[in-house]
C-alpha positions as CSV (number, residue, x, y, z in Angstrom):
1,X,3.7,-18.1,-30.6
2,X,6.6,-19.3,-28.0
3,X,4.1,-19.8,-25.5
4,X,1.8,-22.1,-27.8
5,X,4.7,-23.9,-29.0
6,X,5.6,-24.9,-25.6
7,X,2.0,-26.1,-24.4
8,X,1.7,-27.9,-28.0
9,X,5.1,-29.7,-26.5
10,X,4.2,-31.1,-23.3
11,X,0.6,-31.7,-24.6
12,X,2.4,-33.9,-27.1
13,X,5.4,-35.3,-24.7
14,X,3.1,-35.8,-22.5
15,X,1.8,-39.2,-24.6
16,X,5.4,-39.8,-26.2
17,X,7.2,-43.3,-25.4
18,X,9.9,-42.8,-23.3
19,X,13.9,-43.4,-24.5
20,X,15.5,-45.9,-22.8
21,X,19.5,-46.7,-23.4
22,X,18.8,-50.6,-24.8
23,X,16.1,-49.3,-27.2
24,X,18.6,-47.4,-29.6
25,X,18.9,-48.8,-33.1
26,X,22.7,-48.8,-34.8
27,X,22.6,-47.4,-38.6
28,X,25.8,-49.1,-40.2
29,X,25.7,-46.7,-43.1
30,X,23.9,-42.9,-44.3
31,X,25.0,-43.8,-47.7
32,X,22.0,-44.3,-49.9
33,X,23.6,-46.7,-52.4
34,X,24.0,-49.4,-49.6
35,X,20.3,-49.1,-48.3
36,X,20.8,-49.8,-44.8
37,X,17.6,-50.5,-43.4
38,X,17.6,-48.9,-40.3
39,X,18.7,-45.9,-41.8
40,X,15.4,-46.2,-43.8
41,X,13.0,-46.8,-41.0
42,X,14.9,-44.2,-39.4
43,X,13.6,-42.0,-42.6
44,X,10.3,-43.7,-41.9
45,X,9.9,-42.9,-38.2
46,X,11.0,-39.2,-39.0
47,X,8.3,-38.7,-41.7
48,X,5.3,-40.3,-39.7
49,X,6.6,-38.3,-36.5
50,X,6.7,-34.8,-39.3
51,X,3.0,-35.9,-39.9
52,X,1.4,-36.5,-36.6
53,X,2.8,-32.9,-35.4
54,X,1.3,-31.3,-38.1
55,X,-2.2,-32.9,-37.5
56,X,-1.5,-32.3,-33.6
57,X,-1.4,-35.8,-33.0
58,X,0.5,-37.6,-30.7
59,X,4.4,-38.3,-31.7
60,X,7.0,-41.8,-30.5
61,X,10.6,-40.4,-29.9
62,X,12.9,-42.6,-30.7
63,X,16.8,-42.9,-30.8
64,X,18.8,-44.4,-33.6
65,X,23.0,-44.5,-33.1
66,X,25.6,-44.1,-36.0
67,X,29.6,-44.1,-35.8
68,X,30.8,-41.7,-38.0
69,X,32.9,-44.2,-40.5
70,X,32.3,-42.2,-43.8
71,X,32.8,-38.6,-44.8
72,X,30.6,-36.6,-43.0
73,X,30.9,-33.5,-41.2
74,X,28.5,-32.2,-38.7
75,X,26.4,-30.3,-41.6
76,X,26.0,-32.9,-43.9
77,X,25.5,-35.5,-41.5
78,X,22.2,-33.2,-40.5
79,X,21.2,-32.9,-44.5
80,X,21.5,-36.9,-45.2
81,X,19.4,-37.7,-42.2
82,X,16.7,-34.6,-42.9
83,X,17.0,-33.6,-39.3
84,X,17.4,-30.4,-38.7
85,X,21.4,-29.0,-37.6
86,X,19.7,-27.4,-34.4
87,X,18.5,-30.7,-33.6
88,X,21.7,-32.5,-34.3
89,X,24.3,-30.8,-32.6
90,X,22.3,-30.0,-29.4
91,X,22.0,-33.9,-28.6
92,X,25.2,-34.4,-29.5
93,X,27.3,-32.3,-28.0
94,X,28.7,-30.3,-31.3
95,X,30.2,-27.2,-30.6
96,X,30.5,-26.1,-33.7
97,X,31.1,-27.0,-36.9
98,X,34.6,-26.8,-37.3
99,X,34.5,-29.6,-35.1
100,X,35.7,-32.9,-36.3
101,X,33.3,-36.0,-36.0
102,X,35.3,-38.7,-37.6
103,X,35.1,-41.7,-35.7
104,X,32.0,-40.1,-33.3
105,X,28.7,-42.5,-32.4
106,X,26.2,-39.8,-32.8
107,X,22.6,-40.3,-31.9
108,X,19.6,-39.7,-34.0
109,X,15.8,-38.5,-32.9
110,X,12.6,-38.6,-35.2
111,X,11.2,-35.7,-34.2
112,X,13.3,-32.2,-35.0
113,X,13.8,-30.0,-31.9
114,X,16.6,-28.6,-29.2
115,X,17.7,-31.0,-27.0
116,X,19.0,-29.1,-23.6
117,X,21.1,-31.0,-21.4
118,X,20.3,-30.4,-17.9
119,X,24.2,-30.3,-16.9
120,X,25.4,-27.7,-19.9
121,X,29.0,-28.4,-21.3
122,X,29.0,-26.3,-24.6
123,X,28.8,-22.5,-24.8
124,X,25.4,-23.4,-26.8
125,X,24.6,-25.3,-23.9
126,X,25.3,-22.5,-21.6
127,X,23.2,-19.7,-24.0
128,X,20.1,-22.4,-24.6
129,X,20.0,-23.3,-20.6
130,X,19.6,-19.0,-20.2
131,X,17.3,-18.6,-22.7
132,X,14.9,-21.9,-22.1
133,X,14.7,-22.6,-18.7
134,X,13.4,-25.9,-17.4
135,X,11.5,-24.7,-14.7
136,X,9.2,-21.9,-13.9
137,X,8.4,-19.9,-11.5
138,X,6.8,-22.8,-8.8
139,X,9.5,-24.8,-9.8
140,X,7.7,-27.4,-12.3
141,X,9.3,-29.1,-15.4
142,X,8.4,-27.3,-18.5
143,X,9.3,-29.8,-21.0
144,X,9.4,-33.5,-21.1
145,X,13.2,-35.0,-20.2
146,X,15.0,-38.2,-21.4
147,X,18.3,-40.1,-20.7
148,X,20.3,-40.2,-23.8
149,X,23.8,-41.9,-23.8
150,X,23.8,-41.4,-20.5
151,X,23.0,-37.5,-20.0
152,X,19.7,-36.0,-19.3
153,X,18.2,-33.8,-21.7
154,X,15.0,-31.5,-22.0
155,X,13.4,-31.1,-25.0
156,X,11.4,-28.3,-26.8
157,X,9.7,-30.0,-29.5
158,X,10.5,-28.3,-32.7
159,X,12.8,-25.9,-30.7
160,X,15.3,-23.5,-33.0
161,X,18.3,-21.5,-32.7
162,X,18.2,-17.9,-31.6
163,X,20.7,-15.7,-33.9
164,X,23.1,-15.5,-31.1
165,X,23.2,-19.5,-30.7
166,X,23.9,-19.5,-34.3
167,X,26.7,-17.2,-34.6
168,X,28.3,-19.8,-32.1
169,X,27.7,-22.4,-34.1
170,X,29.2,-21.2,-36.8
171,X,31.7,-18.7,-35.7
172,X,32.1,-19.8,-32.0
173,X,35.3,-17.4,-31.4
174,X,36.3,-17.7,-27.6
175,X,34.4,-18.5,-24.6
176,X,35.2,-17.3,-21.2
177,X,37.6,-19.9,-19.2
178,X,35.8,-18.5,-16.0
179,X,32.4,-17.8,-15.6
180,X,33.2,-15.4,-13.0
181,X,36.3,-13.2,-12.2
182,X,38.5,-10.5,-11.6
183,X,40.9,-9.6,-14.3
184,X,43.6,-8.9,-11.7
185,X,47.2,-8.2,-14.0
186,X,46.6,-7.8,-17.7
187,X,49.1,-9.5,-20.7
188,X,52.6,-7.8,-20.9
189,X,55.6,-6.1,-18.9
190,X,54.7,-6.2,-15.7
191,X,56.3,-5.9,-12.1
192,X,56.8,-9.5,-10.7
193,X,54.6,-9.9,-7.7
194,X,56.9,-12.8,-6.7
195,X,60.6,-11.4,-7.8
196,X,60.3,-8.0,-8.1
197,X,61.6,-7.6,-11.2
198,X,60.5,-6.5,-14.5
199,X,59.3,-9.1,-16.2
200,X,57.1,-9.8,-19.4
201,X,53.3,-11.3,-18.3
202,X,52.8,-13.9,-20.8
203,X,48.7,-14.0,-20.2
204,X,46.2,-12.3,-17.8
205,X,45.5,-13.4,-14.2
206,X,41.9,-14.1,-13.0
207,X,41.2,-14.3,-9.8
208,X,38.6,-16.9,-8.4
209,X,37.7,-18.5,-5.3
210,X,39.9,-21.7,-5.1
211,X,37.8,-24.5,-6.8
212,X,36.0,-22.4,-9.2
213,X,35.4,-24.5,-12.4
214,X,37.7,-23.8,-15.6
215,X,36.7,-23.8,-19.0
216,X,37.3,-24.7,-22.2
217,X,37.9,-21.1,-24.2
218,X,37.1,-23.5,-27.5
219,X,37.2,-27.0,-28.2
220,X,40.5,-28.9,-29.3
221,X,42.9,-31.4,-27.6
222,X,44.4,-31.7,-24.5
223,X,48.6,-31.3,-25.5
224,X,49.5,-31.1,-21.8
225,X,48.2,-31.9,-18.3
226,X,51.0,-31.7,-15.8
227,X,51.1,-31.4,-12.4
228,X,53.1,-29.1,-10.2
229,X,55.4,-27.5,-12.3
230,X,57.7,-25.7,-10.8
231,X,56.2,-22.3,-12.0
232,X,52.4,-23.0,-13.2
233,X,51.8,-25.8,-10.7
234,X,49.1,-27.9,-11.8
235,X,48.3,-26.7,-15.5
236,X,46.8,-27.8,-18.9
237,X,47.4,-26.8,-22.5
238,X,45.1,-27.2,-25.5
239,X,45.7,-27.2,-29.1
240,X,42.6,-25.9,-30.9
241,X,43.8,-26.2,-34.2
242,X,44.9,-23.6,-37.2
243,X,47.9,-22.9,-35.0
244,X,46.3,-21.8,-31.7
245,X,46.8,-23.1,-28.5
246,X,45.9,-21.7,-25.0
247,X,47.3,-22.3,-21.4
248,X,45.4,-22.4,-17.8
249,X,47.7,-22.2,-15.1
250,X,47.6,-23.0,-10.9
251,X,44.9,-25.3,-11.0
252,X,44.0,-27.0,-7.9
253,X,42.8,-30.1,-9.6
254,X,42.9,-30.8,-13.5
255,X,40.1,-32.7,-15.0
256,X,41.7,-33.8,-18.3
257,X,44.2,-36.8,-19.6
258,X,46.6,-36.0,-22.2
259,X,45.5,-36.6,-25.5
260,X,41.5,-36.2,-24.7
261,X,39.1,-34.8,-27.1
262,X,36.9,-31.3,-25.1
263,X,34.5,-29.1,-26.3
264,X,34.0,-25.9,-25.8
265,X,32.8,-24.6,-22.5
266,X,34.0,-27.8,-21.2
267,X,35.3,-28.1,-17.7
268,X,39.2,-28.8,-17.7
269,X,40.1,-28.5,-14.3
270,X,39.5,-26.8,-11.0
271,X,41.2,-23.3,-9.8
272,X,44.0,-22.8,-7.2
273,X,47.2,-21.8,-6.2
274,X,49.7,-24.3,-7.4
275,X,53.2,-23.5,-8.6
276,X,54.2,-19.4,-8.3
277,X,51.2,-18.1,-7.1
278,X,50.0,-15.4,-4.3
279,X,46.8,-16.6,-4.6
280,X,43.9,-18.4,-6.0
281,X,43.6,-17.9,-9.8
282,X,43.5,-18.9,-13.2
283,X,46.7,-17.8,-15.1
284,X,45.6,-18.1,-18.8
285,X,47.9,-17.6,-22.3
286,X,47.3,-18.3,-26.0
287,X,49.3,-18.4,-28.6
288,X,49.0,-18.3,-32.5
289,X,51.5,-20.0,-34.4
290,X,53.8,-20.2,-31.3
291,X,53.7,-16.5,-31.1
292,X,51.8,-15.3,-27.7
293,X,48.8,-13.3,-28.0
294,X,46.9,-11.0,-25.9
295,X,44.3,-12.9,-24.5
296,X,41.7,-9.7,-23.9
297,X,41.6,-9.7,-28.1
298,X,39.6,-12.4,-28.0
299,X,38.0,-12.5,-24.1
300,X,36.8,-9.6,-22.5
301,X,37.6,-9.6,-18.7
302,X,37.1,-7.0,-16.4
């Protein structure tokens, strides 16, 4: 069944019209009472493509643009457009259903399916790219590629989330800030490698080569992006809402700015050895309502 779906996707997409940024039609309102003609056109295009795909005829991929000025979360927005939640979140880089989309520019396709970025950002992107690789064993593309809002996506017609991806969407938890690392110091009391004194270690240390990408453990807002602190060196603090914050210390380079919104899995900096450090590693802390937590209650580092 999966192979048949892939073949059908390729055959239909070969005849699909390519999407270009200048082709975006702007929807001003999704309120049915306002009767926005562009929203009505999106719905008509969407229904026409559904009929075409069911009949195994070519579809026409179009992208509509909408800035969220009305009272929508991602679930109600997907319901209003009749698009599947899988389609909306993958095209728009949404990491979980709790994420605020107020004021965000969203993109609506006229075909349901999975839009997997060629450069994954969120945890869901990473899972999808592993489950559905773009290339076959000969390096040939299995799926059509579209450039939408400056990003390249490969498109799986009628693709759906697996149970794991759906779990991340509705209950994202925390993701690893480093994809590969070695736990060199756990949370709790220890002999400081700097002073030799018995002191509280406020987080965990994860050793990795200098320049390794550091990922946000959860979506949130950058509340601190400090350069060359005496203790933490270059470090970032994220506010995830509901009383949770995370800290990333000793970076060689900070890649985000104070006030910036980030998604779970987004690269926020690079591993380094700045501040009080004996070698390249990430010092990672979590606080809940101002109280230090053992990060390994939330993530598993070996």
